[in-house]
Phi, psi and omega in degrees: 000121181251327183276108173209157184262140174242123181247125178285125179268318184206143176223123180217170179254128178251125178247170178300142186289339180253140178294149179218153179287132175299137177204163180262135175243108181293148170286144173288168177300326180286329172298322185293347179278353181267132172287166180285083180235152180258146177237140181236153173217147178220150182233135179253132182233144165274148174261066184292335179280354180054042177282155178286151179301317181299317181291326178293320180296316180296321179298314180296317183291316181294319180289329177295316178300326176288316184297330181285355174289302176286329181261051188294343179300324181291339181267002180264194179219147179276125179227169178265141175268185185293341179270359182083011179264151177285145170210172189257121174268109182271088185241010180055039177297331178095178179236153177286129178243107187254125176251128184219167173230145181236139182273058181210148176270157182305312184287356176262355177293131178274084183289337178300325182241083182291339176298331183268321188256339187250311185304122177072002180241298182267340171230088182298165176297142184283138168252291180245033195084122190234141173234113185248132178242120184242123179272129184258163185300331183274357185096356177286177187216142172236126176252117181242138183230135176230132182215164180283122184296339180291338181275324186209141171274181184297323179298314179295316179298321179295320176304314180299313184297318179296317180295318178302315180295320178297319180292330176293338179258028172072017171291140180282157180301327183283347185247016178298147177300319180237123169259112186299143179249123181251022185287094183296340180296340176298335180244028177292142176291159177288157179239112356284159174303140184235131175241103182211100349270168180257351187302318181294322179288320177299331180283328183275329187233154182228139177280134181266073181266166176288348184259009177300136176293149178297145179296152177300159175303133178304139179289117182302333181281354178258014177283102188254014178080186186289157174264129183231167180250138175219154177238127181236173165232153179229132186283157179298328179296317179290325177296319178294322180294318178298318180297320179295320179290334180275352183281138180223134177054037178078358179266114183263116176289164177294164178297324181293315178297316181299311180295318180298318177299317179299316182291320179299312179296321180296317179298321178296317180296320178296322180291319179297322185282347183281154180297326183296327178289319180300316177298327183295336178301327180289338181275350179059029178247130179286136173267123184249127176264126182243142175223136174240158178229130180287129179243125177276130186264001185302307181292324181295321182284340177289319174050044175087350179280108186298321179294314179292326178300317178298321179290316181293330177295339179250003184293132182253121181150204179252124178226061185228155171227156182232084172290152180207171174214159178222149182208142175307138189297324180297317180293318181293321182294332182277346181285154172287161180296323180295325177294318179294321179297322177295322179294319177297316179300320183294315182283336176289321186304326182298328188256012183250031180237159175298320183298323180299312183289325174297315180295321179295318177301314180293324180299315178295319182298317181297326186262353180300144009265017178293124181290157179218161181207159178297138183297323186295331177281331185271322188254090187242019190270346188250015180149179182290144177213151179203160179242135177256122173256190177210121174249024186290345179256009179296144183261060185297332179291343179273350181271063180249113183272005177121358177234029176104158178290158177297143176273347175199146176217144173203158169276166169218111193223061175281082195279006175082172179078191185257008182258134180278175182213138182228131178228106172280136179232152176294141176292143177295347175293336180070026184251012180097349175294160172244149165261133184243117169267118181241123175243089190224174177299137183302320180300321181289321178296321178294322176297317180299315183291329182276331184253338183227044182294338179284346180257309180265096183257120181307132181292132180221165178287341174297319178296323182268013191303324180284354179268342187272000000 
Protein backbone atom coordinates (compact mmCIF):
# COMPACT_ATOMS: atom_id res chain seq x y z
CA UNK A 1 0.00 0.00 0.00
CA UNK A 2 1.56 3.30 -1.04
CA UNK A 3 -1.38 5.71 -0.98
CA UNK A 4 -2.06 6.79 2.56
CA UNK A 5 -2.58 10.08 4.28
CA UNK A 6 -0.27 11.55 6.89
CA UNK A 7 -1.75 14.27 9.09
CA UNK A 8 0.49 16.47 11.19
CA UNK A 9 -0.85 16.68 14.73
CA UNK A 10 1.79 18.89 16.25
CA UNK A 11 5.03 20.55 15.23
CA UNK A 12 7.36 22.18 17.70
CA UNK A 13 11.02 22.97 18.18
CA UNK A 14 12.97 20.98 20.77
CA UNK A 15 16.18 22.49 22.11
CA UNK A 16 18.75 21.20 24.59
CA UNK A 17 17.33 21.14 28.11
CA UNK A 18 20.34 23.01 29.55
CA UNK A 19 21.30 26.53 28.51
CA UNK A 20 24.57 26.86 26.62
CA UNK A 21 26.82 29.63 25.47
CA UNK A 22 26.58 30.41 21.76
CA UNK A 23 29.81 29.47 20.04
CA UNK A 24 31.25 28.63 16.65
CA UNK A 25 32.32 25.11 15.82
CA UNK A 26 34.46 25.01 12.67
CA UNK A 27 34.01 22.18 10.25
CA UNK A 28 37.05 19.96 9.91
CA UNK A 29 38.74 19.69 6.53
CA UNK A 30 37.02 16.31 6.06
CA UNK A 31 33.61 17.88 6.80
CA UNK A 32 34.30 20.44 4.08
CA UNK A 33 34.43 17.65 1.47
CA UNK A 34 30.71 17.00 1.90
CA UNK A 35 28.22 18.91 -0.27
CA UNK A 36 25.08 20.32 1.39
CA UNK A 37 22.98 17.16 1.29
CA UNK A 38 20.54 15.68 3.78
CA UNK A 39 20.57 12.10 5.00
CA UNK A 40 17.60 10.29 6.53
CA UNK A 41 17.09 7.16 8.58
CA UNK A 42 13.86 5.66 9.87
CA UNK A 43 12.90 3.00 12.43
CA UNK A 44 9.67 0.99 12.59
CA UNK A 45 8.38 -0.17 15.98
CA UNK A 46 5.62 -2.37 17.29
CA UNK A 47 3.87 -1.01 20.34
CA UNK A 48 4.04 -4.33 22.16
CA UNK A 49 3.93 -2.59 25.56
CA UNK A 50 0.60 -0.99 24.52
CA UNK A 51 1.75 2.41 25.71
CA UNK A 52 -0.33 5.47 24.95
CA UNK A 53 0.72 7.66 22.06
CA UNK A 54 0.93 10.66 24.37
CA UNK A 55 3.28 8.98 26.83
CA UNK A 56 5.56 7.78 24.03
CA UNK A 57 5.73 11.27 22.52
CA UNK A 58 6.59 12.85 25.85
CA UNK A 59 9.30 10.27 26.44
CA UNK A 60 10.82 10.90 23.00
CA UNK A 61 10.63 14.67 23.33
CA UNK A 62 12.06 14.83 26.86
CA UNK A 63 14.91 12.43 26.08
CA UNK A 64 15.67 14.37 22.88
CA UNK A 65 16.07 17.56 24.90
CA UNK A 66 18.55 15.68 27.09
CA UNK A 67 20.39 14.16 24.11
CA UNK A 68 20.91 17.59 22.55
CA UNK A 69 23.02 18.62 25.54
CA UNK A 70 26.04 16.46 24.60
CA UNK A 71 25.04 16.36 20.91
CA UNK A 72 24.60 20.13 20.70
CA UNK A 73 25.82 20.23 17.09
CA UNK A 74 22.46 18.91 15.89
CA UNK A 75 20.71 21.84 17.60
CA UNK A 76 22.84 24.43 15.79
CA UNK A 77 22.75 25.78 12.26
CA UNK A 78 25.16 25.81 9.34
CA UNK A 79 26.19 29.32 8.30
CA UNK A 80 28.91 30.85 6.15
CA UNK A 81 32.00 32.41 7.69
CA UNK A 82 33.98 35.38 6.36
CA UNK A 83 35.91 33.07 3.98
CA UNK A 84 32.69 31.81 2.46
CA UNK A 85 33.10 28.39 4.05
CA UNK A 86 30.35 26.65 6.00
CA UNK A 87 30.70 26.27 9.75
CA UNK A 88 28.44 25.44 12.63
CA UNK A 89 26.87 28.08 14.84
CA UNK A 90 26.05 26.24 18.07
CA UNK A 91 23.22 28.45 19.29
CA UNK A 92 20.76 25.80 20.56
CA UNK A 93 18.26 26.81 17.92
CA UNK A 94 16.83 23.31 18.28
CA UNK A 95 15.36 20.76 15.89
CA UNK A 96 11.88 20.39 14.47
CA UNK A 97 9.91 17.69 16.28
CA UNK A 98 6.96 16.67 14.14
CA UNK A 99 4.19 14.44 15.48
CA UNK A 100 1.88 12.93 12.88
CA UNK A 101 -0.56 10.11 12.33
CA UNK A 102 -0.99 7.95 9.24
CA UNK A 103 -4.08 6.01 8.19
CA UNK A 104 -2.09 2.87 7.46
CA UNK A 105 -0.97 -0.19 9.41
CA UNK A 106 2.66 -1.12 9.80
CA UNK A 107 2.37 -4.29 7.75
CA UNK A 108 0.74 -2.35 4.92
CA UNK A 109 3.70 0.01 4.41
CA UNK A 110 5.38 -0.60 1.08
CA UNK A 111 8.96 -0.72 2.33
CA UNK A 112 10.17 -2.06 -1.02
CA UNK A 113 9.44 1.34 -2.60
CA UNK A 114 10.47 4.05 -0.12
CA UNK A 115 10.01 6.75 -2.77
CA UNK A 116 6.31 6.00 -2.47
CA UNK A 117 5.89 5.23 1.23
CA UNK A 118 8.72 7.05 3.02
CA UNK A 119 9.78 10.12 1.03
CA UNK A 120 7.99 13.23 2.32
CA UNK A 121 5.77 11.14 4.59
CA UNK A 122 7.71 9.26 7.24
CA UNK A 123 10.89 11.33 6.82
CA UNK A 124 9.74 14.88 5.99
CA UNK A 125 11.95 17.44 4.34
CA UNK A 126 14.43 19.03 6.72
CA UNK A 127 14.03 22.57 7.92
CA UNK A 128 16.20 22.74 11.01
CA UNK A 129 17.10 19.12 11.29
CA UNK A 130 13.92 17.14 11.65
CA UNK A 131 12.73 14.32 13.86
CA UNK A 132 9.34 13.01 12.82
CA UNK A 133 7.28 10.56 14.85
CA UNK A 134 4.35 8.98 13.03
CA UNK A 135 1.65 7.04 14.83
CA UNK A 136 0.12 4.26 12.70
CA UNK A 137 -3.38 2.87 12.65
CA UNK A 138 -2.27 -0.41 14.23
CA UNK A 139 -0.61 1.32 17.18
CA UNK A 140 2.85 0.97 15.67
CA UNK A 141 5.30 3.81 15.39
CA UNK A 142 7.81 5.14 12.86
CA UNK A 143 10.63 7.43 14.02
CA UNK A 144 12.29 9.25 11.12
CA UNK A 145 15.34 11.53 11.34
CA UNK A 146 16.81 13.85 8.72
CA UNK A 147 20.03 15.81 9.22
CA UNK A 148 22.69 17.73 7.29
CA UNK A 149 25.42 15.30 6.23
CA UNK A 150 28.04 18.02 6.69
CA UNK A 151 27.43 17.86 10.45
CA UNK A 152 27.66 14.11 10.92
CA UNK A 153 28.54 10.95 9.04
CA UNK A 154 26.58 7.72 9.53
CA UNK A 155 28.83 6.62 12.40
CA UNK A 156 28.19 9.86 14.31
CA UNK A 157 24.45 9.80 13.64
CA UNK A 158 24.29 6.26 14.97
CA UNK A 159 26.06 7.39 18.17
CA UNK A 160 23.40 10.07 18.63
CA UNK A 161 20.49 7.69 18.04
CA UNK A 162 21.81 5.13 20.53
CA UNK A 163 22.40 7.86 23.14
CA UNK A 164 18.91 9.29 22.59
CA UNK A 165 17.40 5.83 23.14
CA UNK A 166 19.47 5.29 26.30
CA UNK A 167 18.28 8.59 27.72
CA UNK A 168 14.67 7.63 27.00
CA UNK A 169 15.25 4.66 29.31
CA UNK A 170 16.44 6.88 32.17
CA UNK A 171 20.16 6.55 31.58
CA UNK A 172 21.95 9.59 32.99
CA UNK A 173 23.96 11.93 30.77
CA UNK A 174 27.14 10.94 32.58
CA UNK A 175 26.65 7.21 31.91
CA UNK A 176 26.01 7.27 28.17
CA UNK A 177 27.86 4.61 26.19
CA UNK A 178 29.24 7.33 23.91
CA UNK A 179 30.12 10.86 24.96
CA UNK A 180 30.62 12.66 21.63
CA UNK A 181 34.01 14.24 21.04
CA UNK A 182 34.15 17.50 19.06
CA UNK A 183 37.90 17.99 19.39
CA UNK A 184 38.73 19.28 15.92
CA UNK A 185 42.44 19.23 16.78
CA UNK A 186 42.29 15.47 16.25
CA UNK A 187 41.96 16.28 12.54
CA UNK A 188 44.32 19.24 12.38
CA UNK A 189 46.46 19.32 9.22
CA UNK A 190 50.18 18.81 9.52
CA UNK A 191 52.52 21.80 9.69
CA UNK A 192 53.51 22.29 6.99
CA UNK A 193 50.85 20.38 5.03
CA UNK A 194 52.39 17.45 3.20
CA UNK A 195 51.22 15.77 0.02
CA UNK A 196 53.15 12.59 -0.62
CA UNK A 197 51.90 11.52 -3.04
CA UNK A 198 48.93 13.67 -4.06
CA UNK A 199 48.11 11.89 -7.33
CA UNK A 200 45.66 9.46 -5.69
CA UNK A 201 43.84 12.31 -3.92
CA UNK A 202 43.70 14.41 -7.10
CA UNK A 203 42.09 11.41 -8.77
CA UNK A 204 39.47 10.99 -6.01
CA UNK A 205 38.54 14.64 -5.39
CA UNK A 206 38.00 17.72 -7.53
CA UNK A 207 38.20 21.42 -6.67
CA UNK A 208 35.03 23.35 -7.50
CA UNK A 209 36.68 26.44 -8.96
CA UNK A 210 35.29 29.00 -11.37
CA UNK A 211 37.98 27.88 -13.80
CA UNK A 212 36.79 24.29 -14.13
CA UNK A 213 36.48 23.31 -17.78
CA UNK A 214 32.90 22.60 -18.78
CA UNK A 215 32.00 18.92 -18.55
CA UNK A 216 31.97 17.00 -21.80
CA UNK A 217 28.71 16.65 -23.61
CA UNK A 218 26.73 13.85 -21.94
CA UNK A 219 27.03 10.62 -23.83
CA UNK A 220 23.56 10.02 -25.29
CA UNK A 221 24.09 6.29 -24.90
CA UNK A 222 24.51 6.71 -21.14
CA UNK A 223 21.00 8.11 -20.62
CA UNK A 224 19.77 5.50 -18.17
CA UNK A 225 16.57 7.14 -17.01
CA UNK A 226 15.70 8.32 -13.51
CA UNK A 227 17.37 7.19 -10.31
CA UNK A 228 14.92 5.63 -7.85
CA UNK A 229 15.11 3.97 -4.43
CA UNK A 230 14.25 0.36 -3.61
CA UNK A 231 14.81 -1.87 -0.58
CA UNK A 232 15.66 -5.57 -0.94
CA UNK A 233 16.99 -8.34 1.22
CA UNK A 234 19.70 -10.81 0.32
CA UNK A 235 20.13 -14.10 2.15
CA UNK A 236 23.31 -15.15 3.89
CA UNK A 237 23.49 -18.16 1.55
CA UNK A 238 23.61 -15.88 -1.51
CA UNK A 239 26.17 -13.64 0.18
CA UNK A 240 28.37 -16.66 0.88
CA UNK A 241 28.00 -17.83 -2.72
CA UNK A 242 29.00 -14.41 -4.06
CA UNK A 243 31.97 -14.35 -1.71
CA UNK A 244 33.06 -17.79 -2.90
CA UNK A 245 32.87 -16.69 -6.55
CA UNK A 246 34.90 -13.59 -5.71
CA UNK A 247 37.67 -15.65 -4.08
CA UNK A 248 40.86 -16.09 -6.07
CA UNK A 249 43.97 -18.17 -5.30
CA UNK A 250 42.66 -18.91 -1.83
CA UNK A 251 42.37 -15.22 -0.93
CA UNK A 252 38.84 -14.57 0.29
CA UNK A 253 37.69 -10.93 0.05
CA UNK A 254 35.30 -9.53 2.61
CA UNK A 255 31.58 -9.85 2.02
CA UNK A 256 31.38 -6.10 1.41
CA UNK A 257 34.13 -6.17 -1.23
CA UNK A 258 32.60 -9.29 -2.82
CA UNK A 259 29.10 -7.83 -2.98
CA UNK A 260 30.35 -4.45 -4.21
CA UNK A 261 32.30 -6.17 -6.99
CA UNK A 262 29.21 -8.22 -7.91
CA UNK A 263 27.02 -5.10 -8.06
CA UNK A 264 29.58 -3.15 -10.11
CA UNK A 265 29.86 -5.96 -12.66
CA UNK A 266 26.06 -6.33 -12.71
CA UNK A 267 25.53 -2.61 -13.45
CA UNK A 268 28.05 -2.87 -16.30
CA UNK A 269 26.29 -5.96 -17.66
CA UNK A 270 22.91 -4.20 -17.46
CA UNK A 271 24.35 -1.22 -19.33
CA UNK A 272 25.81 -3.41 -22.08
CA UNK A 273 22.52 -5.23 -22.56
CA UNK A 274 20.43 -2.09 -22.86
CA UNK A 275 19.44 -0.68 -26.24
CA UNK A 276 20.94 2.70 -25.36
CA UNK A 277 24.38 1.12 -25.10
CA UNK A 278 23.99 -0.60 -28.46
CA UNK A 279 23.08 2.76 -29.99
CA UNK A 280 26.13 4.20 -28.23
CA UNK A 281 28.50 2.08 -30.32
CA UNK A 282 27.69 4.33 -33.25
CA UNK A 283 28.77 7.35 -31.18
CA UNK A 284 32.20 5.81 -30.59
CA UNK A 285 32.04 6.94 -26.96
CA UNK A 286 32.97 4.53 -24.21
CA UNK A 287 30.43 4.12 -21.43
CA UNK A 288 32.27 3.98 -18.13
CA UNK A 289 30.77 2.41 -14.99
CA UNK A 290 32.19 3.91 -11.80
CA UNK A 291 31.90 2.65 -8.24
CA UNK A 292 33.13 4.18 -5.00
CA UNK A 293 33.20 2.72 -1.49
CA UNK A 294 33.02 4.78 1.70
CA UNK A 295 36.01 4.21 4.00
CA UNK A 296 35.83 5.27 7.66
CA UNK A 297 39.13 6.79 8.80
CA UNK A 298 38.71 6.58 12.58
CA UNK A 299 40.65 3.37 13.05
CA UNK A 300 43.19 4.33 10.39
CA UNK A 301 43.98 7.64 12.08
CA UNK A 302 44.39 5.93 15.46
CA UNK A 303 47.19 3.77 14.04
CA UNK A 304 47.51 1.62 17.16
CA UNK A 305 47.51 4.54 19.63
CA UNK A 306 45.00 3.36 22.28
CA UNK A 307 44.37 6.83 23.70
CA UNK A 308 43.73 8.33 20.28
CA UNK A 309 41.64 5.28 19.34
CA UNK A 310 39.34 5.92 22.30
CA UNK A 311 38.93 9.55 21.24
CA UNK A 312 38.38 8.72 17.57
CA UNK A 313 35.77 6.10 18.51
CA UNK A 314 33.72 8.95 19.98
CA UNK A 315 34.64 11.60 17.42
CA UNK A 316 31.56 13.38 16.05
CA UNK A 317 31.75 14.62 12.49
CA UNK A 318 32.82 13.26 9.12
CA UNK A 319 35.86 10.99 8.94
CA UNK A 320 35.37 9.33 5.58
CA UNK A 321 37.00 9.07 2.18
CA UNK A 322 35.49 7.72 -1.04
CA UNK A 323 38.00 5.93 -3.27
CA UNK A 324 36.57 4.80 -6.60
CA UNK A 325 37.42 3.30 -9.94
CA UNK A 326 35.87 3.33 -13.38
CA UNK A 327 36.03 0.98 -16.34
CA UNK A 328 34.32 0.72 -19.74
CA UNK A 329 31.23 -1.38 -19.25
CA UNK A 330 32.04 -3.91 -21.99
CA UNK A 331 35.42 -4.67 -20.44
CA UNK A 332 34.06 -4.83 -16.90
CA UNK A 333 31.17 -7.11 -17.87
CA UNK A 334 33.57 -9.63 -19.43
CA UNK A 335 35.72 -10.00 -16.31
CA UNK A 336 35.23 -12.80 -13.81
CA UNK A 337 33.88 -11.81 -10.41
CA UNK A 338 37.20 -12.67 -8.77
CA UNK A 339 39.00 -10.30 -11.17
CA UNK A 340 36.57 -7.49 -10.36
CA UNK A 341 36.98 -8.18 -6.62
CA UNK A 342 40.77 -7.88 -7.00
CA UNK A 343 40.26 -4.55 -8.75
CA UNK A 344 38.00 -3.34 -5.93
CA UNK A 345 40.59 -4.41 -3.36
CA UNK A 346 43.29 -2.47 -5.22
CA UNK A 347 41.48 0.87 -5.34
CA UNK A 348 40.28 0.46 -1.74
CA UNK A 349 43.78 -0.30 -0.48
CA UNK A 350 44.95 3.22 -1.35
CA UNK A 351 42.48 4.77 1.09
CA UNK A 352 42.85 2.43 4.07
CA UNK A 353 46.01 3.92 5.55
CA UNK A 354 46.76 6.65 8.06
CA UNK A 355 48.83 8.46 5.42
CA UNK A 356 45.87 8.67 3.05
CA UNK A 357 43.68 10.45 5.60
CA UNK A 358 46.52 12.72 6.75
CA UNK A 359 47.24 13.56 3.10
CA UNK A 360 43.57 14.18 2.32
CA UNK A 361 43.36 16.51 5.31
CA UNK A 362 46.46 18.40 4.11
CA UNK A 363 45.16 18.53 0.52
CA UNK A 364 42.01 20.33 1.65
CA UNK A 365 44.07 22.70 3.81
CA UNK A 366 46.35 23.66 0.92
CA UNK A 367 43.42 24.53 -1.35
CA UNK A 368 41.12 26.28 1.14
CA UNK A 369 38.85 28.16 0.82
CA UNK A 370 38.19 26.61 -2.61
CA UNK A 371 35.52 23.93 -2.03
CA UNK A 372 36.08 20.36 -3.14
CA UNK A 373 33.98 17.25 -3.55
CA UNK A 374 34.48 13.62 -4.46
CA UNK A 375 34.83 13.19 -8.22
CA UNK A 376 32.41 10.28 -8.46
CA UNK A 377 29.62 12.51 -7.17
CA UNK A 378 30.58 15.39 -9.45
CA UNK A 379 31.51 13.67 -12.72
CA UNK A 380 28.47 11.64 -13.75
CA UNK A 381 28.29 12.39 -17.47
CA UNK A 382 30.03 9.34 -18.99
CA UNK A 383 28.06 6.44 -17.57
CA UNK A 384 26.47 4.93 -14.48
CA UNK A 385 28.10 5.55 -11.11
CA UNK A 386 27.26 4.78 -7.51
CA UNK A 387 28.76 4.82 -4.01
CA UNK A 388 28.57 1.91 -1.57
CA UNK A 389 28.47 2.72 2.13
CA UNK A 390 28.05 0.23 4.96
CA UNK A 391 25.63 0.16 7.86
CA UNK A 392 26.42 -3.42 8.76
CA UNK A 393 27.81 -2.34 12.14
CA UNK A 394 24.86 -0.15 13.01
CA UNK A 395 23.47 -0.87 16.45
CA UNK A 396 19.81 -0.81 15.50
CA UNK A 397 18.96 -3.16 18.37
CA UNK A 398 20.28 -0.45 20.73
CA UNK A 399 17.81 2.14 19.39
CA UNK A 400 15.20 1.00 21.92
CA UNK A 401 13.26 3.87 23.46
CA UNK A 402 11.51 1.67 25.99
CA UNK A 403 8.99 -0.23 23.88
CA UNK A 404 11.30 -2.77 22.24
CA UNK A 405 13.93 -2.75 19.54
CA UNK A 406 12.94 -1.67 16.02
CA UNK A 407 11.49 -4.38 13.81
CA UNK A 408 12.97 -2.64 10.81
CA UNK A 409 15.46 0.13 10.06
CA UNK A 410 16.75 1.68 6.87
CA UNK A 411 18.33 4.83 5.56
CA UNK A 412 16.61 6.91 2.89
CA UNK A 413 19.16 8.88 0.94
CA UNK A 414 17.97 10.19 -2.44
CA UNK A 415 20.85 12.65 -2.47
CA UNK A 416 20.22 14.14 -5.88
CA UNK A 417 22.46 14.35 -8.91
CA UNK A 418 23.37 11.48 -11.21
CA UNK A 419 25.27 9.31 -8.73
CA UNK A 420 23.61 6.34 -7.07
CA UNK A 421 23.92 5.20 -3.47
CA UNK A 422 23.93 1.74 -1.86
CA UNK A 423 23.67 0.93 1.84
CA UNK A 424 23.81 -2.68 3.11
CA UNK A 425 22.37 -3.10 6.62
CA UNK A 426 22.15 -6.13 8.90
CA UNK A 427 18.78 -7.85 8.69
CA UNK A 428 16.65 -7.44 11.83
CA UNK A 429 16.36 -11.25 11.80
CA UNK A 430 19.96 -11.40 13.00
CA UNK A 431 20.65 -14.43 10.81
CA UNK A 432 23.38 -13.01 8.57
CA UNK A 433 21.02 -11.75 5.86
CA UNK A 434 21.42 -8.17 4.63
CA UNK A 435 18.84 -5.50 3.95
CA UNK A 436 19.87 -3.47 0.89
CA UNK A 437 18.90 0.14 0.28
CA UNK A 438 19.60 0.78 -3.42
CA UNK A 439 19.30 4.23 -5.00
CA UNK A 440 20.15 3.41 -8.62
CA UNK A 441 18.96 3.91 -12.17
CA UNK A 442 15.52 2.40 -12.61
CA UNK A 443 16.64 0.51 -15.73
CA UNK A 444 19.38 -1.22 -13.76
CA UNK A 445 17.06 -2.15 -10.90
CA UNK A 446 14.62 -3.66 -13.39
CA UNK A 447 17.48 -5.65 -14.94
CA UNK A 448 18.46 -6.96 -11.49
CA UNK A 449 14.91 -8.00 -10.70
CA UNK A 450 14.42 -9.79 -14.01
CA UNK A 451 17.79 -11.58 -14.13
CA UNK A 452 18.77 -11.92 -10.45
CA UNK A 453 15.45 -12.16 -8.63
CA UNK A 454 16.85 -14.97 -6.46
CA UNK A 455 19.43 -12.51 -5.09
CA UNK A 456 17.60 -9.18 -4.96
CA UNK A 457 14.34 -10.01 -3.21
CA UNK A 458 11.93 -7.11 -2.60
CA UNK A 459 11.61 -6.47 1.11
CA UNK A 460 8.18 -7.44 2.39
CA UNK A 461 6.43 -7.86 5.68
CA UNK A 462 6.25 -11.58 4.97
CA UNK A 463 10.04 -11.62 5.29
CA UNK A 464 9.82 -9.64 8.53
CA UNK A 465 6.84 -11.66 9.82
CA UNK A 466 8.60 -13.05 12.88
CA UNK A 467 9.50 -9.48 13.88
CA UNK A 468 5.90 -8.25 14.00
